[in-house]
FIDOMI-735867 format. One record per residue (C-alpha): x, y, z. Coordinates in steps of 0.1 Angstrom, whole numbers, plus 5000, padded with zeros to 4 digits. Example, Ala and Ser with C-alpha at 12.3 -4.5 7.8 and 13.67 -1.06 7.14 Angstrom:
# FIDOMI-735867
((5123; 4955; 5078)) ((5137; 4989; 5071)) 
# end
This chain:
# FIDOMI-735867
((5055; 5164; 5207)) ((5068; 5147; 5176)) ((5084; 5172; 5152)) ((5077; 5160; 5116)) ((5088; 5175; 5081)) ((5073; 5165; 5049)) ((5094; 5159; 5017)) ((5069; 5165; 4989)) ((5038; 5185; 4987)) ((5020; 5167; 4959)) ((4986; 5148; 4959)) ((4996; 5123; 4984)) ((5007; 5149; 5009)) ((4976; 5168; 5004)) ((4952; 5137; 5007)) ((4970; 5115; 5031)) ((5001; 5129; 5049)) ((4988; 5162; 5061)) ((4955; 5148; 5071)) ((4972; 5120; 5089)) ((4994; 5144; 5109)) ((4964; 5166; 5118)) ((4946; 5136; 5133)) ((4974; 5129; 5157)) ((4973; 5151; 5188)) ((5011; 5148; 5198)) ((5024; 5156; 5162)) ((5036; 5190; 5149)) ((5044; 5196; 5113)) ((5073; 5220; 5115)) ((5082; 5223; 5078)) ((5077; 5209; 5043)) ((5096; 5212; 5010)) ((5088; 5208; 4973)) ((5106; 5222; 4942)) ((5075; 5237; 4927)) ((5072; 5272; 4940)) ((5035; 5277; 4932)) ((5027; 5243; 4950)) ((5047; 5254; 4980)) ((5028; 5286; 4983)) ((4994; 5271; 4978)) ((4999; 5243; 5004)) ((5015; 5265; 5030)) ((4985; 5288; 5028)) ((4960; 5261; 5027)) ((4975; 5240; 5056)) ((4991; 5268; 5076)) ((5025; 5252; 5072)) ((5049; 5273; 5093)) ((5079; 5271; 5069)) ((5084; 5257; 5035)) ((5115; 5251; 5014)) ((5125; 5245; 4978)) ((5150; 5218; 4988)) ((5150; 5190; 5013)) ((5187; 5195; 5021)) ((5181; 5230; 5032)) ((5151; 5219; 5054)) ((5169; 5193; 5073)) ((5200; 5215; 5079)) ((5179; 5242; 5094)) ((5150; 5224; 5110)) ((5164; 5191; 5122)) ((5130; 5172; 5123)) ((5127; 5140; 5144)) ((5107; 5124; 5116)) ((5104; 5127; 5080)) ((5074; 5118; 5057)) ((5085; 5113; 5022)) ((5059; 5118; 4995)) ((5081; 5127; 4966)) ((5081; 5106; 4933)) ((5098; 5071; 4939)) ((5128; 5078; 4919)) ((5138; 5103; 4946)) ((5131; 5080; 4976)) ((5166; 5065; 4980)) ((5183; 5100; 4980)) ((5157; 5115; 5004)) ((5157; 5085; 5027)) ((5194; 5087; 5031)) ((5194; 5124; 5035)) ((5169; 5123; 5064)) ((5186; 5094; 5081)) ((5221; 5112; 5078)) ((5204; 5141; 5097)) ((5190; 5120; 5124)) ((5155; 5115; 5114)) ((5133; 5084; 5114)) ((5115; 5080; 5080)) ((5080; 5070; 5069)) ((5085; 5065; 5031)) ((5056; 5064; 5007)) ((5053; 5031; 4985)) ((5069; 5020; 4963)) ((5099; 5019; 4986)) ((5129; 5026; 4963)) ((5137; 5015; 4928)) ((5156; 4982; 4935)) ((5165; 4958; 4962)) ((5201; 4970; 4961)) ((5187; 5006; 4970)) ((5166; 4992; 4998)) ((5196; 4974; 5012)) ((5216; 5007; 5011)) ((5188; 5026; 5029)) ((5184; 4998; 5056)) ((5222; 4996; 5062)) ((5223; 5035; 5066)) ((5194; 5034; 5091)) ((5209; 5006; 5111)) ((5242; 5024; 5113)) ((5226; 5056; 5125)) ((5201; 5040; 5148)) ((5172; 5052; 5129)) ((5140; 5035; 5116)) ((5126; 5034; 5083)) ((5089; 5023; 5074)) ((5071; 5022; 5041)) ((5035; 5034; 5039)) ((5018; 5001; 5028)) ((4990; 5013; 5051)) ((4961; 4992; 5039)) ((4967; 4965; 5065)) ((4958; 4991; 5091)) ((4923; 4997; 5077)) ((4893; 4982; 5097)) ((4882; 4959; 5068)) ((4915; 4942; 5065)) ((4924; 4943; 5102)) ((4890; 4925; 5112)) ((4896; 4898; 5085)) ((4931; 4893; 5098)) ((4918; 4890; 5134)) ((4892; 4865; 5124)) ((4918; 4844; 5105)) ((4942; 4845; 5135)) ((4915; 4833; 5158)) ((4908; 4804; 5135)) ((4871; 4814; 5129)) ((4870; 4800; 5093)) ((4896; 4773; 5093)) ((4929; 4773; 5074)) ((4933; 4800; 5047)) ((4946; 4783; 5016)) ((4937; 4806; 4985)) ((4936; 4843; 4980)) ((4924; 4860; 4949)) ((4930; 4897; 4944)) ((4920; 4919; 4915)) ((4914; 4954; 4902)) ((4895; 4967; 4871)) ((4893; 5001; 4858)) ((4900; 5023; 4828)) ((4930; 5043; 4839)) ((4961; 5039; 4818)) ((4992; 5059; 4826)) ((4983; 5085; 4799)) ((4954; 5096; 4821)) ((4979; 5107; 4848)) ((4993; 5143; 4850)) ((5024; 5136; 4870)) ((5053; 5112; 4873)) ((5030; 5082; 4870)) ((5023; 5091; 4834)) ((5060; 5082; 4825)) ((5063; 5049; 4845)) ((5067; 5018; 4823)) ((5066; 4995; 4854)) ((5035; 5011; 4865)) ((5007; 4989; 4878)) ((5026; 4962; 4895)) ((5053; 4985; 4909)) ((5034; 5015; 4917)) ((5002; 4999; 4930)) ((5010; 4962; 4935)) ((5028; 4963; 4968)) ((4996; 4971; 4985)) ((4980; 4939; 4972)) ((5013; 4919; 4979)) ((5015; 4933; 5015)) ((4978; 4923; 5021)) ((4983; 4887; 5009)) ((5015; 4883; 5029)) ((4997; 4899; 5059)) ((4968; 4873; 5057)) ((4992; 4841; 5050)) ((5019; 4853; 5075)) ((5045; 4844; 5051)) ((5063; 4856; 5020)) ((5058; 4837; 4986)) ((5083; 4811; 4975)) ((5078; 4814; 4938)) ((5063; 4839; 4912)) ((5048; 4834; 4879)) ((5039; 4866; 4860)) ((5024; 4876; 4826)) ((5022; 4911; 4813)) ((5006; 4909; 4778)) ((5008; 4939; 4756)) ((4970; 4946; 4751)) ((4971; 4984; 4746)) ((4990; 4998; 4716)) ((4987; 5031; 4732)) ((5007; 5022; 4763)) ((5040; 5004; 4768)) ((5033; 5002; 4806)) ((5020; 4971; 4823)) ((4983; 4979; 4821)) ((4973; 4942; 4824)) ((4989; 4921; 4850)) ((4984; 4885; 4859)) ((5006; 4870; 4887)) ((5005; 4836; 4905)) ((5022; 4833; 4939)) ((5031; 4800; 4956)) ((5033; 4802; 4994)) ((5045; 4776; 5020)) ((5022; 4748; 5030)) ((5005; 4743; 4997)) ((4989; 4777; 4996)) ((4983; 4800; 4966)) ((4974; 4836; 4956)) ((4966; 4852; 4922)) ((4968; 4889; 4913)) ((4948; 4903; 4883)) ((4952; 4940; 4876)) ((4934; 4955; 4845)) ((4939; 4992; 4840)) ((4922; 4993; 4805)) ((4890; 4975; 4814)) ((4857; 4989; 4804)) ((4838; 4972; 4832)) ((4825; 4989; 4863)) ((4854; 5001; 4884)) ((4866; 4979; 4912)) ((4895; 4995; 4930)) ((4906; 4966; 4951)) ((4888; 4933; 4955)) ((4899; 4903; 4975)) ((4885; 4867; 4981)) ((4901; 4846; 5010)) ((4890; 4811; 5008)) ((4893; 4791; 5040)) ((4883; 4756; 5049)) ((4849; 4766; 5064)) ((4841; 4801; 5047)) ((4850; 4825; 5022)) ((4858; 4862; 5029)) ((4851; 4889; 5004)) ((4869; 4923; 5010)) ((4860; 4951; 4988)) ((4877; 4985; 4989)) ((4870; 5017; 4969)) ((4833; 5023; 4973)) ((4805; 4996; 4969)) ((4769; 4997; 4959)) ((4758; 4960; 4953)) ((4723; 4945; 4953)) ((4717; 4909; 4945)) ((4689; 4883; 4948)) ((4702; 4848; 4940)) ((4691; 4813; 4944)) ((4709; 4794; 4973)) ((4713; 4758; 4965)) ((4725; 4751; 5000)) ((4695; 4768; 5017)) ((4671; 4760; 4988)) ((4656; 4795; 4988)) ((4665; 4829; 4975)) ((4695; 4848; 4992)) ((4694; 4885; 4994)) ((4725; 4907; 4996)) ((4728; 4945; 4999)) ((4760; 4965; 5004)) ((4763; 5003; 5002)) ((4795; 5021; 5016)) ((4817; 5049; 5002)) ((4849; 5032; 5016)) ((4847; 4993; 5018)) ((4835; 4963; 5036)) ((4846; 4928; 5047)) ((4820; 4900; 5043)) ((4817; 4864; 5052)) ((4801; 4839; 5031)) ((4793; 4804; 5041)) ((4766; 4777; 5037)) ((4745; 4800; 5016)) ((4746; 4829; 5041)) ((4764; 4862; 5041)) ((4772; 4886; 5067)) ((4794; 4918; 5071)) ((4822; 4918; 5098)) ((4837; 4953; 5091)) ((4829; 4985; 5072)) ((4853; 5012; 5063)) ((4848; 5051; 5058)) ((4858; 5069; 5027)) ((4888; 5085; 5044)) ((4903; 5051; 5051)) ((4938; 5056; 5035)) ((4944; 5087; 5056)) ((4934; 5073; 5087)) ((4954; 5041; 5081)) ((4984; 5063; 5073)) ((4980; 5080; 5108)) ((4981; 5046; 5124)) ((5012; 5035; 5106)) ((5029; 5069; 5114)) ((5018; 5067; 5151)) ((5033; 5032; 5153)) ((5066; 5046; 5141)) ((5065; 5076; 5166)) ((5056; 5053; 5195)) ((5084; 5028; 5186)) ((5109; 5056; 5184)) ((5097; 5070; 5219)) ((5100; 5035; 5234)) ((5135; 5034; 5223)) ((5130; 5008; 5196)) ((5153; 5008; 5166)) ((5142; 4978; 5147)) ((5140; 4980; 5109)) ((5122; 4948; 5104)) ((5093; 4966; 5087)) ((5118; 4981; 5062)) ((5132; 4947; 5056)) ((5097; 4932; 5048)) ((5091; 4961; 5024)) ((5125; 4952; 5009)) ((5111; 4915; 5004)) ((5080; 4929; 4987)) ((5103; 4949; 4963)) ((5121; 4916; 4957)) ((5088; 4898; 4947)) ((5078; 4927; 4924)) ((5113; 4924; 4907)) ((5110; 4887; 4904)) ((5075; 4891; 4888)) ((5089; 4914; 4861)) ((5117; 4889; 4856)) ((5092; 4861; 4852)) ((5072; 4881; 4826)) ((5103; 4889; 4806)) ((5118; 4853; 4807)) ((5085; 4834; 4805)) ((5096; 4813; 4835)) ((5086; 4807; 4871)) ((5110; 4826; 4894)) ((5118; 4808; 4927)) ((5124; 4830; 4957)) ((5130; 4806; 4985)) 
# end
Protein backbone atom coordinates (compact mmCIF):
# COMPACT_ATOMS: atom_id res chain seq x y z
CA UNK A 1 0.00 0.00 0.00
CA UNK A 2 1.45 3.36 -1.08
CA UNK A 3 1.29 5.92 1.73
CA UNK A 4 0.55 9.36 0.28
CA UNK A 5 0.34 12.86 1.76
CA UNK A 6 -1.13 15.93 0.11
CA UNK A 7 0.48 19.37 0.35
CA UNK A 8 -2.37 21.79 -0.34
CA UNK A 9 -6.12 21.29 -0.06
CA UNK A 10 -7.32 23.83 -2.62
CA UNK A 11 -9.39 23.29 -5.73
CA UNK A 12 -6.85 21.06 -7.47
CA UNK A 13 -6.75 18.66 -4.51
CA UNK A 14 -10.53 18.66 -4.32
CA UNK A 15 -11.13 18.10 -8.04
CA UNK A 16 -8.11 16.04 -9.06
CA UNK A 17 -5.74 14.71 -6.40
CA UNK A 18 -8.17 13.19 -3.92
CA UNK A 19 -10.30 11.67 -6.66
CA UNK A 20 -7.20 10.25 -8.33
CA UNK A 21 -6.03 8.70 -5.06
CA UNK A 22 -9.48 7.26 -4.37
CA UNK A 23 -9.51 5.54 -7.77
CA UNK A 24 -6.29 3.63 -7.05
CA UNK A 25 -6.86 0.52 -4.90
CA UNK A 26 -3.33 0.32 -3.47
CA UNK A 27 -3.13 3.95 -2.35
CA UNK A 28 -3.73 5.28 1.15
CA UNK A 29 -3.95 9.02 1.84
CA UNK A 30 -2.46 9.20 5.33
CA UNK A 31 -2.44 12.98 5.84
CA UNK A 32 -2.78 16.40 4.23
CA UNK A 33 -1.84 19.96 5.07
CA UNK A 34 -3.08 23.45 4.27
CA UNK A 35 -2.51 26.78 6.06
CA UNK A 36 -6.23 27.65 5.94
CA UNK A 37 -7.86 26.30 9.11
CA UNK A 38 -11.40 26.38 7.72
CA UNK A 39 -10.34 24.62 4.54
CA UNK A 40 -8.58 21.89 6.52
CA UNK A 41 -11.70 21.19 8.57
CA UNK A 42 -13.99 21.16 5.54
CA UNK A 43 -11.81 18.85 3.47
CA UNK A 44 -11.01 16.51 6.37
CA UNK A 45 -14.72 16.05 6.99
CA UNK A 46 -15.72 15.72 3.35
CA UNK A 47 -12.99 13.26 2.34
CA UNK A 48 -12.46 11.50 5.70
CA UNK A 49 -8.82 12.53 5.86
CA UNK A 50 -7.24 10.78 8.86
CA UNK A 51 -4.94 13.66 9.88
CA UNK A 52 -4.56 17.25 8.73
CA UNK A 53 -1.82 19.76 9.52
CA UNK A 54 -1.32 23.47 9.15
CA UNK A 55 2.31 23.07 8.04
CA UNK A 56 3.98 20.68 5.62
CA UNK A 57 7.11 20.48 7.77
CA UNK A 58 5.17 19.07 10.73
CA UNK A 59 3.35 16.61 8.47
CA UNK A 60 6.46 15.03 6.96
CA UNK A 61 8.25 14.92 10.30
CA UNK A 62 5.40 13.01 11.97
CA UNK A 63 3.93 10.95 9.12
CA UNK A 64 6.95 10.10 6.93
CA UNK A 65 4.94 9.56 3.71
CA UNK A 66 6.39 7.55 0.83
CA UNK A 67 4.85 9.88 -1.74
CA UNK A 68 3.82 13.53 -1.65
CA UNK A 69 1.38 15.18 -4.05
CA UNK A 70 1.91 18.94 -4.19
CA UNK A 71 -1.11 21.11 -5.01
CA UNK A 72 -0.04 24.36 -3.37
CA UNK A 73 0.41 27.60 -5.40
CA UNK A 74 3.44 27.43 -7.72
CA UNK A 75 5.56 29.93 -5.79
CA UNK A 76 5.74 27.31 -3.02
CA UNK A 77 6.62 24.35 -5.28
CA UNK A 78 10.40 24.60 -4.95
CA UNK A 79 10.35 24.72 -1.14
CA UNK A 80 7.77 21.93 -0.82
CA UNK A 81 9.51 19.67 -3.34
CA UNK A 82 12.81 20.03 -1.48
CA UNK A 83 11.09 19.42 1.87
CA UNK A 84 9.42 16.21 0.65
CA UNK A 85 12.62 14.94 -0.99
CA UNK A 86 14.67 15.70 2.11
CA UNK A 87 12.26 13.55 4.15
CA UNK A 88 12.55 10.62 1.74
CA UNK A 89 9.39 11.02 -0.34
CA UNK A 90 8.86 10.74 -4.08
CA UNK A 91 6.96 13.74 -5.47
CA UNK A 92 4.13 14.37 -7.90
CA UNK A 93 4.06 18.16 -8.30
CA UNK A 94 1.28 20.09 -9.97
CA UNK A 95 2.16 22.21 -12.96
CA UNK A 96 3.66 24.71 -13.43
CA UNK A 97 6.71 22.91 -12.02
CA UNK A 98 8.63 25.75 -10.34
CA UNK A 99 9.33 29.44 -10.98
CA UNK A 100 12.52 29.10 -13.03
CA UNK A 101 14.91 26.71 -14.75
CA UNK A 102 17.40 27.30 -11.92
CA UNK A 103 14.81 26.16 -9.36
CA UNK A 104 14.05 23.08 -11.47
CA UNK A 105 17.75 22.21 -11.55
CA UNK A 106 17.91 22.57 -7.76
CA UNK A 107 14.94 20.25 -7.21
CA UNK A 108 16.19 17.64 -9.68
CA UNK A 109 19.70 17.68 -8.19
CA UNK A 110 18.25 17.15 -4.71
CA UNK A 111 16.09 14.26 -5.94
CA UNK A 112 19.04 12.61 -7.68
CA UNK A 113 21.19 12.96 -4.57
CA UNK A 114 18.52 11.39 -2.34
CA UNK A 115 17.51 8.68 -4.80
CA UNK A 116 13.99 10.06 -5.05
CA UNK A 117 11.82 10.72 -8.11
CA UNK A 118 9.92 13.86 -9.10
CA UNK A 119 7.20 14.06 -11.72
CA UNK A 120 5.09 17.01 -12.82
CA UNK A 121 1.37 16.58 -13.41
CA UNK A 122 1.12 17.54 -17.08
CA UNK A 123 -1.42 14.76 -17.22
CA UNK A 124 -3.25 15.53 -20.49
CA UNK A 125 -1.07 13.11 -22.47
CA UNK A 126 -2.59 10.29 -20.37
CA UNK A 127 -6.15 11.05 -21.56
CA UNK A 128 -7.71 8.69 -24.11
CA UNK A 129 -8.15 11.34 -26.81
CA UNK A 130 -4.47 12.29 -26.83
CA UNK A 131 -3.23 8.75 -26.26
CA UNK A 132 -5.22 7.40 -29.21
CA UNK A 133 -3.91 10.15 -31.49
CA UNK A 134 -0.32 9.50 -30.37
CA UNK A 135 -0.68 5.76 -30.95
CA UNK A 136 -2.03 6.35 -34.46
CA UNK A 137 0.88 8.67 -35.25
CA UNK A 138 3.38 6.14 -33.87
CA UNK A 139 1.91 3.44 -36.13
CA UNK A 140 2.28 5.73 -39.13
CA UNK A 141 -1.46 5.61 -39.87
CA UNK A 142 -1.54 9.09 -41.41
CA UNK A 143 2.02 9.63 -42.59
CA UNK A 144 4.44 12.20 -41.24
CA UNK A 145 3.19 14.82 -38.79
CA UNK A 146 4.54 18.21 -39.86
CA UNK A 147 2.29 20.93 -38.37
CA UNK A 148 0.40 21.31 -35.06
CA UNK A 149 -2.00 24.13 -34.26
CA UNK A 150 -3.22 24.63 -30.71
CA UNK A 151 -5.68 27.23 -29.50
CA UNK A 152 -7.87 28.29 -26.59
CA UNK A 153 -10.61 30.92 -26.49
CA UNK A 154 -12.68 32.07 -23.53
CA UNK A 155 -13.50 35.14 -21.50
CA UNK A 156 -11.61 34.45 -18.31
CA UNK A 157 -9.05 37.14 -17.41
CA UNK A 158 -7.15 36.75 -14.10
CA UNK A 159 -9.54 39.22 -12.43
CA UNK A 160 -12.21 36.51 -12.51
CA UNK A 161 -10.09 34.24 -10.32
CA UNK A 162 -10.49 34.15 -6.54
CA UNK A 163 -7.13 32.64 -5.61
CA UNK A 164 -3.41 33.01 -6.38
CA UNK A 165 -4.12 32.98 -10.13
CA UNK A 166 -5.68 36.43 -9.85
CA UNK A 167 -2.26 37.96 -9.12
CA UNK A 168 -0.17 36.24 -11.81
CA UNK A 169 1.27 38.50 -14.49
CA UNK A 170 2.76 35.53 -16.33
CA UNK A 171 -0.55 33.79 -16.29
CA UNK A 172 -1.87 32.10 -19.43
CA UNK A 173 1.39 30.81 -20.90
CA UNK A 174 3.13 29.94 -17.61
CA UNK A 175 0.16 28.59 -15.67
CA UNK A 176 -1.70 26.79 -18.49
CA UNK A 177 0.68 26.70 -21.43
CA UNK A 178 2.81 23.77 -20.32
CA UNK A 179 -0.16 21.46 -20.93
CA UNK A 180 -0.24 22.44 -24.60
CA UNK A 181 3.56 22.45 -24.91
CA UNK A 182 3.77 18.99 -23.37
CA UNK A 183 1.22 17.64 -25.85
CA UNK A 184 2.94 19.19 -28.87
CA UNK A 185 6.30 17.72 -27.82
CA UNK A 186 4.56 14.41 -27.09
CA UNK A 187 3.19 14.24 -30.64
CA UNK A 188 6.42 15.38 -32.32
CA UNK A 189 8.64 13.30 -30.04
CA UNK A 190 11.01 16.24 -29.72
CA UNK A 191 11.58 19.59 -28.08
CA UNK A 192 11.45 22.83 -30.11
CA UNK A 193 14.60 24.43 -31.45
CA UNK A 194 13.31 28.02 -31.55
CA UNK A 195 10.53 30.15 -30.07
CA UNK A 196 8.89 33.31 -31.36
CA UNK A 197 6.27 34.85 -29.04
CA UNK A 198 3.97 37.88 -29.02
CA UNK A 199 2.00 39.08 -25.98
CA UNK A 200 0.05 42.15 -27.12
CA UNK A 201 -1.56 44.24 -24.37
CA UNK A 202 -5.15 44.09 -25.59
CA UNK A 203 -6.89 44.50 -22.25
CA UNK A 204 -6.35 47.74 -20.28
CA UNK A 205 -7.87 46.02 -17.25
CA UNK A 206 -5.12 43.39 -17.02
CA UNK A 207 -1.32 43.48 -17.15
CA UNK A 208 -1.26 39.68 -17.50
CA UNK A 209 -0.69 37.75 -20.72
CA UNK A 210 -4.35 37.31 -21.68
CA UNK A 211 -3.51 37.07 -25.39
CA UNK A 212 -0.65 34.76 -26.41
CA UNK A 213 0.67 33.84 -29.84
CA UNK A 214 3.68 31.51 -30.10
CA UNK A 215 5.41 29.90 -33.06
CA UNK A 216 7.65 26.91 -32.34
CA UNK A 217 10.18 25.45 -34.74
CA UNK A 218 10.94 21.74 -34.43
CA UNK A 219 13.64 19.56 -35.97
CA UNK A 220 13.05 18.14 -39.47
CA UNK A 221 11.18 21.17 -40.81
CA UNK A 222 8.20 20.85 -38.47
CA UNK A 223 6.19 23.69 -36.98
CA UNK A 224 3.65 24.38 -34.21
CA UNK A 225 1.61 27.41 -33.23
CA UNK A 226 -0.14 28.34 -29.99
CA UNK A 227 -2.92 30.93 -29.80
CA UNK A 228 -4.49 31.51 -26.36
CA UNK A 229 -7.12 34.22 -25.93
CA UNK A 230 -8.50 34.69 -22.42
CA UNK A 231 -10.54 37.81 -23.32
CA UNK A 232 -12.39 36.37 -26.31
CA UNK A 233 -16.16 36.85 -26.58
CA UNK A 234 -16.45 33.87 -28.91
CA UNK A 235 -17.92 30.54 -27.70
CA UNK A 236 -15.58 28.91 -25.20
CA UNK A 237 -13.06 26.40 -26.52
CA UNK A 238 -10.96 25.08 -23.67
CA UNK A 239 -8.29 23.33 -25.74
CA UNK A 240 -8.37 22.65 -29.47
CA UNK A 241 -5.63 21.01 -31.51
CA UNK A 242 -5.22 20.26 -35.20
CA UNK A 243 -2.47 17.85 -36.25
CA UNK A 244 -1.71 17.98 -39.97
CA UNK A 245 -0.08 14.86 -41.38
CA UNK A 246 0.80 13.85 -44.93
CA UNK A 247 -2.36 11.78 -45.40
CA UNK A 248 -4.89 13.15 -42.88
CA UNK A 249 -5.61 15.80 -40.32
CA UNK A 250 -6.52 15.06 -36.70
CA UNK A 251 -8.79 17.42 -34.74
CA UNK A 252 -8.64 16.97 -30.96
CA UNK A 253 -11.12 18.88 -28.80
CA UNK A 254 -11.10 18.90 -25.01
CA UNK A 255 -13.45 20.68 -22.63
CA UNK A 256 -16.92 19.68 -23.80
CA UNK A 257 -18.15 19.65 -27.36
CA UNK A 258 -21.50 20.08 -29.11
CA UNK A 259 -21.01 20.46 -32.85
CA UNK A 260 -23.37 19.91 -35.78
CA UNK A 261 -22.42 20.76 -39.34
CA UNK A 262 -23.56 20.08 -42.89
CA UNK A 263 -20.97 21.23 -45.41
CA UNK A 264 -20.29 20.70 -49.08
CA UNK A 265 -17.40 18.31 -49.72
CA UNK A 266 -15.56 19.26 -52.89
CA UNK A 267 -13.63 15.97 -52.79
CA UNK A 268 -16.72 13.77 -52.55
CA UNK A 269 -18.98 16.19 -54.48
CA UNK A 270 -21.78 15.87 -52.00
CA UNK A 271 -22.80 17.23 -48.57
CA UNK A 272 -20.76 16.03 -45.59
CA UNK A 273 -22.53 15.65 -42.24
CA UNK A 274 -20.77 15.87 -38.87
CA UNK A 275 -22.18 15.49 -35.37
CA UNK A 276 -20.23 15.60 -32.09
CA UNK A 277 -21.61 15.62 -28.56
CA UNK A 278 -19.42 14.89 -25.53
CA UNK A 279 -18.93 16.39 -22.07
CA UNK A 280 -15.20 15.64 -22.19
CA UNK A 281 -13.56 15.58 -25.59
CA UNK A 282 -12.92 13.67 -28.78
CA UNK A 283 -10.21 12.92 -31.33
CA UNK A 284 -11.39 12.93 -34.92
CA UNK A 285 -9.68 12.11 -38.22
CA UNK A 286 -10.42 14.18 -41.33
CA UNK A 287 -9.32 12.96 -44.75
CA UNK A 288 -10.59 12.98 -48.35
CA UNK A 289 -13.85 14.63 -47.38
CA UNK A 290 -14.59 12.10 -44.67
CA UNK A 291 -14.45 12.38 -40.87
CA UNK A 292 -14.53 9.76 -38.14
CA UNK A 293 -13.96 9.60 -34.37
CA UNK A 294 -11.07 7.51 -33.02
CA UNK A 295 -11.52 8.29 -29.29
CA UNK A 296 -13.87 10.03 -26.87
CA UNK A 297 -13.16 11.17 -23.32
CA UNK A 298 -15.48 11.48 -20.33
CA UNK A 299 -15.95 14.64 -18.29
CA UNK A 300 -13.70 13.44 -15.44
CA UNK A 301 -10.67 13.12 -17.71
CA UNK A 302 -8.20 15.22 -15.71
CA UNK A 303 -8.68 13.28 -12.48
CA UNK A 304 -8.40 9.91 -14.22
CA UNK A 305 -5.30 11.06 -16.12
CA UNK A 306 -3.79 12.29 -12.85
CA UNK A 307 -4.39 8.82 -11.42
CA UNK A 308 -2.51 7.27 -14.36
CA UNK A 309 0.41 9.65 -13.80
CA UNK A 310 0.48 8.97 -10.06
CA UNK A 311 0.27 5.19 -10.57
CA UNK A 312 3.20 5.35 -13.00
CA UNK A 313 5.27 7.07 -10.30
CA UNK A 314 4.25 4.52 -7.67
CA UNK A 315 4.92 1.58 -9.98
CA UNK A 316 8.34 2.97 -10.92
CA UNK A 317 9.27 3.39 -7.25
CA UNK A 318 8.06 -0.13 -6.45
CA UNK A 319 10.21 -1.50 -9.26
CA UNK A 320 13.28 0.22 -7.83
CA UNK A 321 13.55 2.84 -10.56
CA UNK A 322 15.03 6.23 -9.68
CA UNK A 323 15.04 8.03 -13.02
CA UNK A 324 14.23 11.73 -13.04
CA UNK A 325 13.98 12.03 -16.82
CA UNK A 326 10.29 13.08 -16.54
CA UNK A 327 11.35 15.94 -14.25
CA UNK A 328 14.11 16.92 -16.67
CA UNK A 329 11.57 17.02 -19.47
CA UNK A 330 9.33 19.27 -17.32
CA UNK A 331 12.40 21.44 -16.79
CA UNK A 332 12.78 21.75 -20.58
CA UNK A 333 9.13 22.78 -20.92
CA UNK A 334 9.79 25.48 -18.36
CA UNK A 335 12.81 26.55 -20.40
CA UNK A 336 10.57 26.90 -23.48
CA UNK A 337 8.09 29.03 -21.53
CA UNK A 338 10.91 31.24 -20.25
CA UNK A 339 12.25 31.60 -23.79
CA UNK A 340 8.79 32.60 -25.01
CA UNK A 341 8.58 35.43 -22.47
CA UNK A 342 12.11 36.46 -23.44
CA UNK A 343 11.10 36.52 -27.10
CA UNK A 344 8.03 38.64 -26.36
CA UNK A 345 10.11 41.09 -24.37
CA UNK A 346 12.94 41.41 -26.90
CA UNK A 347 10.90 41.12 -30.08
CA UNK A 348 13.29 38.46 -31.34
CA UNK A 349 13.27 34.75 -32.01
CA UNK A 350 14.97 32.80 -29.20
CA UNK A 351 16.95 29.75 -30.28
CA UNK A 352 17.02 26.79 -27.92
CA UNK A 353 19.18 24.23 -29.67
